[in-house]
C-alpha positions in Angstrom: -69.9 19.2 -38.7 -70.3 19.2 -34.9 -68.2 17.1 -32.6 -71.3 15.5 -31.1 -72.5 14.4 -34.5 -69.1 12.8 -35.2 -69.3 11.0 -31.9 -72.8 9.7 -32.7 -71.6 8.6 -36.1 -68.6 6.8 -34.7 -70.7 5.1 -32.0 -73.2 4.0 -34.7 -70.4 2.5 -36.9 -68.9 0.7 -33.9 -72.4 -0.8 -33.1 -72.8 -1.8 -36.7 -69.5 -3.5 -36.9 -70.2 -5.3 -33.5 -73.6 -6.4 -34.7 -72.2 -7.8 -38.0 -69.5 -9.7 -36.0 -72.0 -11.0 -33.5 -74.4 -12.1 -36.3 -71.8 -14.3 -38.1 -73.6 -17.5 -38.8 -72.4 -20.6 -36.9 -72.3 -23.7 -39.1 -72.4 -27.3 -37.9 -69.2 -28.9 -39.1 -68.4 -32.6 -38.7 -65.3 -34.7 -39.2 -64.0 -38.2 -38.6 -61.6 -38.2 -35.7 -59.4 -41.0 -36.9 -58.1 -40.0 -40.4 -54.5 -38.9 -39.6 -52.9 -36.6 -40.4 -56.0 -34.9 -41.8 -57.9 -35.0 -38.5 -57.1 -36.5 -35.1 -57.6 -35.8 -31.5 -54.8 -34.1 -29.6 -54.6 -36.3 -26.5 -53.3 -33.5 -24.3 -55.7 -30.7 -25.2 -58.7 -32.7 -26.4 -58.7 -30.5 -29.5 -59.1 -31.8 -33.1 -55.9 -31.1 -35.0 -54.6 -31.9 -38.5 -54.4 -30.7 -42.0 -58.2 -30.6 -42.6 -58.7 -28.9 -39.3 -56.4 -26.1 -40.2 -58.0 -25.8 -43.6 -61.5 -25.6 -42.4 -60.7 -23.0 -39.6 -58.9 -20.8 -42.2 -61.8 -21.2 -44.7 -64.3 -20.3 -42.0 -62.4 -17.2 -41.0 -62.2 -16.0 -44.6 -65.7 -17.0 -45.7 -67.2 -15.3 -42.6 -68.8 -18.1 -40.5 -68.1 -19.6 -37.1 -67.8 -23.4 -36.7 -69.4 -25.8 -34.3 -67.2 -28.8 -34.7 -68.3 -32.4 -33.9 -67.0 -35.8 -34.8 -68.6 -39.0 -36.1 -67.7 -42.2 -37.9 -67.0 -41.6 -41.6 -69.8 -43.7 -42.8 -72.3 -41.4 -41.1 -71.1 -38.2 -42.6 -72.8 -38.1 -46.0 -76.2 -39.3 -44.5 -75.9 -36.5 -41.8 -75.4 -33.9 -44.6 -78.4 -35.4 -46.5 -80.7 -35.1 -43.6 -79.5 -31.6 -42.8 -78.2 -32.5 -39.3 -74.9 -30.9 -40.3 -74.0 -28.1 -42.7 -70.4 -28.9 -43.7 -68.1 -31.9 -43.5 -64.3 -32.2 -44.0 -62.8 -35.6 -43.5 -60.7 -36.5 -46.5 -63.9 -37.0 -48.5 -63.4 -38.1 -52.0 -65.5 -36.3 -54.6 -67.5 -38.9 -56.5 -70.4 -38.7 -59.0 -72.5 -40.7 -56.6 -71.9 -38.3 -53.7 -72.3 -35.2 -55.9 -75.9 -36.3 -56.5 -76.8 -35.9 -52.8 -74.4 -33.3 -51.4 -72.6 -30.2 -52.7 -68.8 -30.1 -52.9 -66.3 -27.4 -52.8 -63.5 -27.2 -55.5 -60.9 -30.0 -54.8 -58.4 -29.0 -52.1 -56.2 -32.2 -52.0 -55.1 -34.7 -54.6 -54.9 -38.3 -53.3 -55.2 -41.9 -54.2 -55.3 -45.4 -52.7 -52.3 -47.6 -51.5 -51.5 -51.0 -50.2 -50.0 -51.4 -46.7 -48.5 -54.7 -45.5 -46.3 -56.1 -42.8 -42.6 -55.2 -43.1 -41.6 -58.9 -43.5 -44.2 -59.6 -46.2 -42.5 -59.9 -49.6 -45.3 -61.5 -51.4 -47.4 -58.4 -52.3 -46.4 -55.8 -54.8 -49.7 -54.9 -56.5 -53.5 -55.4 -56.5 -53.7 -58.9 -58.1 -51.4 -60.2 -55.3 -54.3 -59.4 -52.8 -56.6 -62.0 -54.3 -57.9 -64.4 -51.6 -56.2 -62.5 -48.8 -57.7 -60.9 -45.7 -57.7 -57.1 -46.4 -58.7 -54.4 -44.0 -60.3 -51.2 -45.2 -62.7 -48.5 -44.0 -66.5 -48.7 -43.9 -68.1 -46.4 -46.5 -64.9 -45.5 -48.2 -63.9 -45.5 -51.9 -61.2 -47.9 -51.0 -63.8 -50.5 -50.0 -65.7 -50.0 -53.3 -62.4 -50.3 -55.3 -61.5 -53.6 -53.6 -65.0 -55.1 -54.2 -64.8 -54.1 -57.9 -61.1 -55.0 -58.5 -60.8 -58.4 -56.8 -62.6 -61.5 -58.0 -62.0 -63.2 -54.7 -63.0 -60.5 -52.3 -64.6 -62.6 -49.5 -61.7 -61.6 -47.2 -62.3 -57.8 -47.5 -63.2 -56.6 -44.0 -64.5 -53.0 -43.5 -63.5 -51.4 -40.2 -65.2 -48.3 -38.6 -61.9 -46.5 -37.9 -58.4 -46.3 -39.3 -56.8 -47.3 -36.1 -58.9 -50.5 -36.0 -57.7 -51.8 -39.4 -54.0 -50.8 -38.6 -54.2 -52.8 -35.3 -55.7 -55.7 -37.2 -52.8 -55.7 -39.6 -50.1 -55.5 -36.9 -51.8 -58.3 -34.9 -52.1 -60.5 -38.0 -55.9 -60.5 -38.2 -55.6 -59.2 -41.8 -52.8 -59.6 -44.4 -53.0 -56.1 -45.8 -54.7 -52.8 -45.5 -55.9 -50.8 -48.5 -56.8 -47.2 -47.9 -56.1 -43.6 -48.7 -52.4 -43.1 -49.6 -51.6 -40.1 -47.3 -53.1 -41.9 -44.3 -51.4 -45.2 -44.8 -48.1 -43.4 -45.5 -48.4 -41.4 -42.4 -49.0 -44.5 -40.3 -46.1 -46.3 -41.9 -43.7 -43.5 -41.0 -45.0 -43.0 -37.4 -46.7 -45.6 -35.2 -46.1 -48.4 -37.7 -42.5 -47.5 -38.5 -40.4 -50.6 -38.9 -43.4 -52.9 -38.7 -45.4 -52.1 -41.8 -44.6 -50.7 -45.3 -46.5 -49.3 -48.3 -46.1 -51.1 -51.6 -47.2 -50.8 -55.2 -48.5 -47.9 -57.2 -51.0 -45.2 -56.4 -54.5 -46.5 -57.4 -57.4 -44.5 -58.5 -56.3 -40.9 -58.4 -58.8 -39.0 -56.2 -59.5 -35.5 -55.1 -60.8 -34.5 -51.7 -63.5 -31.8 -51.3 -65.3 -30.0 -48.5 -68.8 -31.4 -48.5 -71.8 -29.2 -47.9 -75.5 -30.0 -47.6 -77.3 -29.8 -50.9 -78.1 -26.3 -52.0 -75.8 -24.6 -49.5 -75.3 -20.9 -49.9 -71.7 -21.3 -48.6 -70.3 -23.2 -51.7 -69.2 -19.9 -53.3 -67.7 -18.4 -50.2 -65.8 -21.6 -49.4 -64.4 -21.8 -52.9 -63.3 -18.2 -52.8 -61.6 -18.8 -49.5 -59.7 -21.9 -50.8 -58.7 -20.0 -54.0 -57.4 -17.1 -51.9 -55.5 -19.4 -49.6 -53.7 -21.0 -52.6 -53.0 -17.6 -54.1 -51.4 -16.1 -51.0 -49.4 -19.1 -50.0 -51.4 -20.0 -46.9 -52.4 -23.4 -48.4 -48.8 -24.2 -49.2 -47.7 -23.4 -45.6 -50.4 -25.7 -44.1 -49.7 -28.5 -46.6 -46.0 -28.5 -46.0 -46.5 -28.6 -42.2 -48.3 -31.9 -42.5 -47.0 -33.6 -45.6 -43.6 -32.0 -46.3 -42.6 -30.3 -49.6 -45.6 -29.8 -51.9 -45.2 -31.3 -55.4 -44.7 -28.8 -58.2 -47.7 -30.0 -60.0 -50.1 -29.0 -57.2 
């Protein structure tokens, strides 16, 4: 075998690898910028950070696609997937039967639920029935809004807000009496910006699972699921989880 032939073969392989790398598909990924600690804007760098952001970047690397990340209000995410304006969404999206009819979901990657948040000095709320007739902030298009509307007979005071920060500010200003939303999000707020001013109460309502949403019929469902499974298998998922939420429950 001649040296020249080996050089030619080597050059050909290098070109092939480069071409494969260059042709990695770029998928349009969207998230909601206000669902801390899952996704939020780093004010210093302007970069989206958080649990979901680390998950999707790791998934993309393992599944073999690049991401073009953009943000939008949560209530616009499912419609954007429906119309094909985006390819993938990750934003603490609860997997529901209704949503599964119009978009594809990955396997669940996070177990969650809904929780009540009230002012620190409020001793009159312990569980859902106590919210009857109160002003309650929640998020537009969320499962927490649907749950409130179905659970409360007197739900005229339920007010949907476009962003998490809006409803938390409403609670701290007294515009609403309580906030009802995803447990990890209200818990994170109570232990950071709202520390000493608000508190979570009551049980975890409506156990939920978050999934990565993809446009209907996406060829990437399989690769995304494989990436998630590999991340859980090799400990990468646990490392990311504990960075944002502390020790991972044994049952996970």
